[in-house]
N, C-alpha and C positions, 0 to 999 in steps of 0.2 A: 284309410277312410274310403267308404264306398262311393263310387262315381254316381252323380245324379243322373236319373233317367231322362231320356230325351222327351221333351214336351210334344204332344200331339195336337193336330188341328182341332180346335174347339176347347183345348185345355192348356192354354199357355197364357202368359202375361199379356201378349198382344190381343188375344181373344177377349180376355176379361176387360182390358182397358178400352176396347173399341165396342163393347157390347152396349146396346141401347135398350132402354126399358119403355115399352109402349104405355103411354098415359091415356091416350084416346086414339081414335082412328086418325092416322096420319100425324100424330104428335108423339115425340119420343124424348125421354130425359136421359142425360148422361153427365157424368162428372169427368171432365177432361183431365187426364192424368198429367202430373208434372214430370213424369218419367219420360215423356216424349217431346221435351222442349229443346230448342236450340237457342242458346243465349237466353233471351227473355220471352220468346214466343213459342207457341205450340207448333210443331212441325206440320207443314202442309200436307205431306203424304199421309201422316197419321189422321189428320182431319178428313182427308178424302176417304180413308177406310171407314171412319165413323159414319159419315153420310152414306157411304156405299152400303153399309150394313142396314141402315134405316130404310133405304130404298129397296134392298133385297127383301125385307120384311113386308114392305108396303105393296110391291109390285108382284104380279103372278109368276114372273120368271126369276130364277135364282142368281144368275151370274152377270156381273157388269161386262158389257161389250165395249162401250165407249162412254167416258165420263168427262165432262167439261166443267171446270170450276173457275169461278172468279172470286179472288180473295179480296174482300172489301175492307176489313179492318183486322188488326192482329188479334188472334184468339189467345186467351190466357187460361192457365189451369184453373179448374173449378167447374161449378154447375153450368150447364148449357141445355138448350132445348133445340130439337131438330123438328122442323115441320116439313112434311112431304105432301106431294100432290101428284096424282096420275094425270099425265098429258094424253096418252093414247095407249091402248092395248091391242095387240094383234096375236096371230097364231104363233109366230116365231120370235117376235120382238115386242117389248113393252117399253114405253118411255115415261119418265117421271122427272119431277124436279124436287129439290130439297134445299132448305136454308137452315143454317145454324145460327142461333141467337144467344147472346149473353147480356147481362146487365153491366152498365158502366159504373163508375164511382158515384154518379148521381142517381143511380137506380133506374136509368132509362134503358129500355131494351134496344140493343144494337145488333144489326145483322153482321155477322163475321164472314160468312162464305155462302155462295149460292151455286148450286150444281144443277145441270141438266144432263140426264143420262139415259142410255138405252140398254136394256137387259134382255138376255136370252138364256139358252141352255148350252153351255160349252160342250157337253157330252153328245149333243146331236149334230155337231158340225162334221162335214166330210173330211176325210184324211188327205185329200188332194192338196199338195203344196207345190207351188211354182214360184221360185224366188231367186234373186241374185244376192240376197243378203247373206253374210257370212258371220259366224261367231267372232267376237273380238279376240285378238291374240293377247292374252293375259298370262304372265308367268304363273306357275303353280302357287297354291295358297301359301306354302311354306317359304316362297320367295317374295311374297308381298308383305306389306306392313299395315298394321292397324293402330288404333289409338293407344293401345298398351305399349307400343314400340316407340312412341314419341318421348323425347326427353321431358316434356311438360305438356299437359293438355291444353287445347285451345280454350281460353276462358269462357265458361258458361256452356260449353258444348258437351260436357260429360254425361248429362242425363240421358239423352237418346243414345249416345255412344255405348253406354253401359248395357243397352238392351239389344245391340246389334252385333253380329259377326261381320265385321267389315275389314277387308284386307285390300289395300290399295296397290295398284300397279306402280312400282318404283318410278316408271317413266313419267308418271303424272303427279309426282310428289315434290317437284322442284320448289313449289311455294313453301313447303314446310321447312326447307333449308335456306330460305331467303333468296332462292334463285329460280323464280318461275320461268317456265319454258316459253310462254307467250303463245302457246298453241291452242288454248281453250279446250283441253281434253281432260276427262276424268274417267278412269276405269277401275273396277274393283270386283272382287268376290263379295257376295252379299248373302246374309241369312239372319235369322233371329238367334240371339245369344243362347236361348234355352233349347235350341235344336229343332224347333217346330219347322216342319216342311212348309214350303210356299203354297199358297192358294191364290185365287183371283184377288182377294182383298189385301193380302200382303204384297201383291204386285203393285197395288196403288201406293203403298209405302215405299217400295223399292225404287221407283222412278224419281223420288224426291229425297233420298236419304244420304246421298254422297255429298262430300264437300262441293261447293259451287265451282264450276269451271272458271269463274271470274278469278279465283285464286291463282290459277295457272296463267291468267292474263295479267297478273301483277297488281290486282286490286285487293283492297282490304275490306274488312267488315262483312257481315252477312248480306245475302242477296235476297230480298223479299220477293216472293212470287206474286205476280199480278194475275196471270191466267195460266191454267194447266189443263191440258187435254190428254187423256190416257186411253189407249186402245188395248184391250186384253184379247189376245189372239187364240190362246188355248190354255188348258189347265196344265200347270207346270208339273214336271216329274219330280220325285223326291230328290233331295240333294241341294247343294249350294247353287246360287244363281250367279251369272256374270252380267254386270251392268256396265255399259259404255255410254258416256255422255259427251256431246260435242257442242261447241259454240262456234258459229262461222261469222257472226256479225254482231258487233257492239256499236250502237249509234244512238246519240241523243240521250244517253244515260240508261238505255234499255238493252238487254241482250236476250237471245233465245237459247234454250237448251234442248237439244234433241237427244232422247234416251232410247236405247234398246236394251231389253232384258232377255237373256238366254238361259235355258234350263240345262240340266245335266245330260239331256238327250240331244243337245245342240239344236234345240228348237227355239225360234223367236217367239216368246210367250207374251211379250208386252212391248209397246212402243209409246212414246209420249213426246209432246212438245210443250214447253212453257215459255212465257214471257216474264222476265224478271227485271227489277231495277238494279242498277249497279252504281257504286260510288266511284266517281271518276277521279281517283287519286292513286298515285304510284305507291307501292308498298312491297315489303318482303312477306314475312309471315303474317297471317290474318290477326286482327285485333278484335276484341269484344266490343259491343256497343253498350 
């Protein structure tokens, strides 16, 4: 049987499922795909890519530089509308805001997520890099493990997992064996299952697509995002990405996740920080909700 060809940027499931249709100036329609859900809710990184595309169409600059999102209510698969607004435009940066709305079971329009973002052109940035950051030490892809290697899938998590190339560092997989390390770390190789190379919009997905660090802290259940800020630093080179996420502080039922995304040229292409809720109960392997 012939091997399927690799999807290209602009012609993959991710592109189709994040594409918005302009209804009017600043108003976009989309049908949120059930293929990007985790347990019962649409993944936050996928939603960020959807709003990111709407803002890219609305603003004069093409690339997200910094995107800050507040997740107000859980999004569900199905119809949604995105409303965008220009805050300011300049020569090198433009800033806009966007909100995604859906109707609840009573027919009332509910705001799901609100974003404030600044856009520019990544291709115009200087090459000068001065950093102390280093790529994460992750074993080779063939020494890491993905959802297909598990004895049984995490309940409700298979929809988005079926669309990702995700290979987790064995050192951060204690939770899957009922023996979490307690270190609050998660590292993985990341890509899209159809082979599409990364771009600035898939970076918005990458920072929020790994299992929560809370699993390695011994907590169960999914960890809903309250706020997520992403910095896109440069356009990623072709090839798989490496994602490293750490949590240093869990207090009052909330934890932070700091993520770094590195490309195949060992460049730091994206960073993020999010605040998330955590269920304060001890557990081994995660359970669905």
